[in-house]
C-alpha positions as CSV (number, residue, x, y, z in Angstrom):
1,M,-10.6,7.8,71.9
2,N,-11.6,4.2,71.9
3,S,-9.5,1.2,71.1
4,A,-10.9,0.8,67.6
5,T,-10.1,4.4,66.7
6,R,-6.6,4.1,68.1
7,T,-6.1,0.9,66.1
8,Q,-7.3,2.6,62.9
9,S,-5.1,5.6,63.5
10,F,-2.1,3.3,64.0
11,F,-2.7,1.4,60.8
12,L,-3.1,4.7,58.9
13,R,0.2,5.9,60.2
14,Q,1.9,2.7,59.3
15,L,0.4,2.9,55.8
16,V,1.7,6.5,55.3
17,T,5.1,5.4,56.6
18,L,5.2,2.5,54.1
19,R,4.1,4.7,51.2
20,T,6.8,7.3,52.2
21,D,9.5,4.6,52.4
22,R,8.4,3.2,49.1
23,Y,8.4,6.6,47.5
24,R,11.9,7.3,48.8
25,R,13.2,4.0,47.5
26,V,11.8,4.6,44.1
27,V,13.3,8.1,44.0
28,A,16.7,6.8,45.2
29,R,16.6,4.1,42.5
30,I,15.7,6.5,39.8
31,A,18.5,8.8,40.9
32,L,20.9,5.9,40.9
33,Y,19.8,4.9,37.4
34,L,20.2,8.4,36.1
35,F,23.6,8.7,37.6
36,A,24.7,5.4,36.1
37,A,23.2,6.4,32.7
38,A,25.2,9.7,32.8
39,F,28.4,7.9,33.4
40,F,27.6,5.3,30.8
41,T,26.9,8.0,28.3
42,A,30.2,9.8,29.1
43,Y,32.2,6.6,28.6
44,V,30.4,5.3,25.5
45,L,30.2,8.6,23.7
46,P,33.8,8.5,22.2
47,L,33.1,4.9,20.9
48,V,29.9,6.0,19.3
49,W,31.6,9.0,17.7
50,A,34.4,6.8,16.4
51,L,31.8,4.4,14.9
52,S,29.9,7.3,13.4
53,T,33.0,8.9,11.9
54,S,34.1,5.6,10.4
55,L,31.0,5.6,8.3
56,K,31.2,9.1,7.0
57,S,32.5,10.6,3.9
58,E,35.4,13.1,4.1
59,P,33.1,16.3,3.8
60,Q,30.7,14.9,6.5
61,V,33.6,14.8,9.1
62,Y,34.0,18.5,9.1
63,R,30.3,19.5,9.0
64,V,29.2,21.9,11.7
65,P,27.0,21.1,13.6
66,P,28.4,17.5,13.6
67,I,26.5,14.7,12.0
68,W,25.9,11.7,14.3
69,I,24.1,9.5,11.8
70,P,26.0,9.5,8.4
71,N,23.8,9.9,5.3
72,P,24.8,8.0,3.3
73,M,26.8,5.5,5.3
74,V,30.2,4.8,3.6
75,W,30.8,1.2,4.4
76,K,33.8,1.0,2.0
77,N,35.8,3.0,4.5
78,Y,36.5,-0.3,6.3
79,P,38.0,-2.4,3.5
80,E,39.9,0.7,2.2
81,A,41.3,1.3,5.7
82,L,42.3,-2.3,6.2
83,T,44.0,-2.6,2.8
84,R,45.7,0.9,2.8
85,V,48.1,-0.5,5.3
86,P,48.7,-4.2,5.9
87,F,46.4,-4.3,9.0
88,G,45.9,-8.1,8.8
89,R,49.6,-8.5,9.3
90,Y,49.6,-6.1,12.2
91,I,46.8,-7.9,13.9
92,L,48.6,-11.2,13.4
93,N,51.8,-9.7,14.9
94,T,49.9,-8.4,17.9
95,L,48.4,-11.8,18.5
96,K,51.9,-13.4,18.3
97,I,52.9,-11.1,21.2
98,A,49.7,-11.1,23.2
99,V,49.1,-14.8,23.4
100,P,52.5,-15.7,24.8
101,V,52.4,-12.7,27.1
102,V,49.1,-14.0,28.6
103,F,50.5,-17.5,29.1
104,G,53.7,-16.3,30.6
105,A,52.1,-13.7,32.9
106,V,49.6,-16.2,34.3
107,L,52.2,-19.0,34.8
108,S,55.0,-16.8,36.3
109,N,52.8,-14.7,38.5
110,A,50.9,-17.8,39.8
111,I,54.2,-19.4,40.8
112,V,55.6,-16.3,42.5
113,A,52.3,-15.5,44.2
114,Y,52.1,-19.1,45.5
115,G,55.6,-18.8,47.0
116,F,54.6,-15.6,48.8
117,A,51.2,-16.8,49.9
118,R,51.4,-20.5,50.8
119,L,55.1,-21.3,51.5
120,R,56.9,-20.3,54.7
121,W,60.5,-19.2,54.4
122,R,62.8,-16.7,56.0
123,Y,62.3,-13.0,55.1
124,R,59.3,-13.9,52.9
125,D,57.4,-10.8,53.9
126,L,60.5,-8.6,53.4
127,F,61.0,-9.8,49.9
128,F,57.3,-9.3,49.2
129,Y,57.4,-5.7,50.3
130,I,60.5,-5.2,48.1
131,C,58.6,-6.7,45.2
132,I,55.7,-4.4,45.7
133,A,58.0,-1.4,46.1
134,T,59.2,-1.9,42.6
135,M,55.8,-0.7,41.4
136,M,56.9,2.8,42.2
137,I,59.7,2.6,39.6
138,P,58.3,4.1,36.3
139,F,59.0,2.4,33.0
140,Q,60.9,5.6,31.8
141,V,63.6,4.8,34.4
142,T,64.3,1.3,33.2
143,M,63.6,2.0,29.5
144,I,67.2,2.8,28.4
145,P,68.9,0.0,30.5
146,L,66.4,-2.5,29.1
147,F,67.0,-1.3,25.5
148,I,70.8,-1.6,26.0
149,T,70.4,-5.1,27.5
150,F,68.1,-6.3,24.7
151,T,70.4,-4.7,22.1
152,K,73.4,-6.7,23.4
153,L,71.2,-9.8,23.3
154,N,70.4,-9.0,19.6
155,W,66.7,-9.0,20.5
156,V,65.9,-5.7,18.9
157,N,63.6,-6.0,15.8
158,T,62.2,-9.2,17.3
159,F,59.2,-9.9,19.5
160,L,61.4,-11.3,22.3
161,P,61.7,-8.0,24.3
162,L,57.9,-7.7,24.3
163,I,57.3,-11.4,25.3
164,V,60.1,-12.6,27.6
165,P,59.6,-10.1,30.4
166,A,56.1,-11.5,30.9
167,F,57.6,-14.8,32.0
168,F,59.3,-13.1,35.0
169,A,56.2,-12.0,36.9
170,N,54.9,-8.5,37.6
171,P,54.5,-6.9,41.1
172,W,50.8,-5.9,40.5
173,N,49.7,-9.3,39.2
174,T,51.7,-11.1,41.9
175,F,50.0,-9.0,44.6
176,L,46.6,-9.7,43.1
177,L,47.1,-13.5,43.0
178,R,48.8,-13.6,46.4
179,Q,45.8,-11.9,48.0
180,F,43.5,-14.3,46.3
181,F,45.6,-17.4,47.3
182,L,45.5,-16.3,50.9
183,T,41.7,-16.6,51.0
184,I,41.8,-20.3,50.0
185,P,41.6,-22.5,53.2
186,Q,45.0,-23.8,54.3
187,E,43.4,-27.1,55.3
188,L,43.1,-28.0,51.6
189,S,46.9,-27.7,51.1
190,D,47.5,-29.6,54.4
191,A,45.3,-32.4,53.4
192,A,47.0,-32.7,50.0
193,R,50.4,-32.8,51.8
194,V,49.2,-35.6,54.0
195,D,48.2,-37.5,50.9
196,G,51.8,-37.1,49.6
197,C,51.1,-34.3,47.1
198,S,54.1,-32.1,46.3
199,E,54.0,-28.3,46.3
200,W,53.8,-28.2,42.5
201,G,50.9,-30.6,42.7
202,I,49.1,-28.5,45.2
203,L,49.6,-25.4,43.0
204,F,48.4,-27.0,39.8
205,R,45.8,-29.4,41.2
206,I,44.2,-27.4,44.0
207,I,45.2,-23.7,44.1
208,L,44.9,-22.8,40.4
209,P,41.6,-24.6,39.8
210,L,40.1,-22.6,42.7
211,S,41.6,-19.4,41.4
212,V,40.2,-19.3,37.9
213,P,38.5,-15.9,38.4
214,A,41.7,-14.2,39.6
215,L,43.7,-15.9,36.8
216,A,41.1,-14.6,34.3
217,V,41.7,-11.0,35.6
218,V,45.4,-11.4,35.2
219,A,45.0,-12.8,31.7
220,L,42.6,-10.1,30.6
221,F,44.7,-7.3,31.9
222,N,47.8,-8.6,30.2
223,F,46.1,-9.3,26.9
224,M,44.7,-5.7,26.9
225,G,48.1,-4.4,27.9
226,A,49.9,-6.3,25.1
227,W,47.1,-5.4,22.5
228,N,47.2,-1.7,23.3
229,D,50.9,-1.4,23.9
230,Y,52.4,1.4,21.8
231,L,55.7,2.4,23.5
232,G,57.2,-1.0,23.6
233,P,56.8,-1.9,19.9
234,L,57.8,1.7,19.0
235,I,61.1,1.2,20.8
236,Y,62.0,-2.4,19.8
237,L,60.4,-2.8,16.4
238,N,61.8,-0.9,13.4
239,R,60.7,-3.0,10.5
240,D,57.3,-2.7,8.8
241,E,56.7,-6.4,8.7
242,L,56.9,-6.5,12.6
243,Y,54.6,-3.6,13.4
244,T,51.6,-4.1,15.7
245,V,48.1,-2.6,15.5
246,S,49.0,0.3,17.8
247,I,51.8,1.4,15.4
248,G,49.6,0.6,12.4
249,L,47.0,3.1,13.7
250,S,49.7,5.8,14.0
251,R,50.5,5.3,10.3
252,F,47.1,6.5,9.3
253,Q,48.2,10.0,10.4
254,A,51.4,9.9,8.4
255,S,51.1,12.1,5.3
256,E,52.8,9.6,3.0
257,H,50.0,7.1,3.6
258,T,46.6,8.7,4.1
259,S,47.0,12.4,4.8
260,A,45.1,11.9,8.1
261,R,41.9,10.7,6.6
262,W,39.7,10.5,9.7
263,P,37.1,8.0,8.4
264,W,39.9,5.5,7.6
265,L,41.5,6.1,11.0
266,M,38.3,5.6,12.9
267,A,37.4,2.5,10.8
268,A,40.8,1.0,11.7
269,T,40.3,2.0,15.4
270,V,36.9,0.3,15.6
271,V,38.4,-2.9,14.1
272,T,41.2,-2.7,16.6
273,I,39.1,-2.3,19.7
274,T,36.5,-4.9,18.7
275,P,38.5,-8.0,19.9
276,V,39.1,-6.5,23.3
277,L,35.4,-5.6,23.6
278,V,34.3,-9.1,22.6
279,L,36.8,-10.7,24.9
280,F,35.6,-8.6,27.9
281,F,32.0,-9.2,27.0
282,F,32.4,-13.0,27.2
283,A,34.7,-12.9,30.2
284,Q,33.0,-10.2,32.2
285,R,31.3,-12.6,34.6
286,T,34.6,-14.4,35.5
287,F,36.4,-11.0,35.6
288,I,33.9,-9.6,38.2
289,E,34.2,-12.8,40.2
290,G,37.9,-12.4,40.3
291,I,37.5,-9.0,41.9
292,T,34.7,-9.8,44.3
293,L,34.9,-13.5,45.4
294,T,37.1,-14.8,48.1
295,G,38.3,-18.0,46.4
296,I,36.3,-20.4,48.5
297,K,34.3,-22.7,46.3
298,G,31.4,-24.8,47.5
């Protein structure tokens, strides 16, 4: 076999190898897309069903096989659902709780996390481990002592039991921010101290501006927690004018209000989850950065 033949054979083998690798990559990518599409369908299917049910008439809800596209679409289910119970008031009450909770959670957890991450003091790591260990205590254990405490403070039937605890930090949020603060170069803080900046100045002028993604994660988690919280308002709020959207949704299953009319319940559910979806849609880039980035900005 001469050199020309060997060269031609070599290039043919290389071409076959390239085509095989390209075929494998295409197959792997298609499999990955199909896998992601399957998971996406599993997660989005309940939302699609809720939206479909919210536009159905009462007989269409119980049709077998089920109807995915209502015909005709009953758009009046939305205004009827939102006026059957005072949902506008419930949404306003929930915002009165969620907004202060977000502010208190971001502020308090940032301060505590800064103390654990950037300051050096005796037994710092021990107290941090104790703080993290409290995550193993379920809410059901502290529910009754907290209720007794808030009752003695005359805070029952007010929003204070749902807002004030957010201003005293949370182990998970503290851990998240601490790990993010540790990735910020210590030289930045040292340079600020040389220039005469106080610890509060370092926190608010250097650390927090570099930690916007992590702070966004904490804010989003706490907003969703306050918005979707059902057990807390159920325990501390006993007056109709103080109810939140989570309790408002449960009233649609009460016989004295709607006799469990599913189109109204689904319409109210769609309206309830819309603010959270919109918020996540606009904050998803920052949210993902808070999970993946190291905190070092160029």
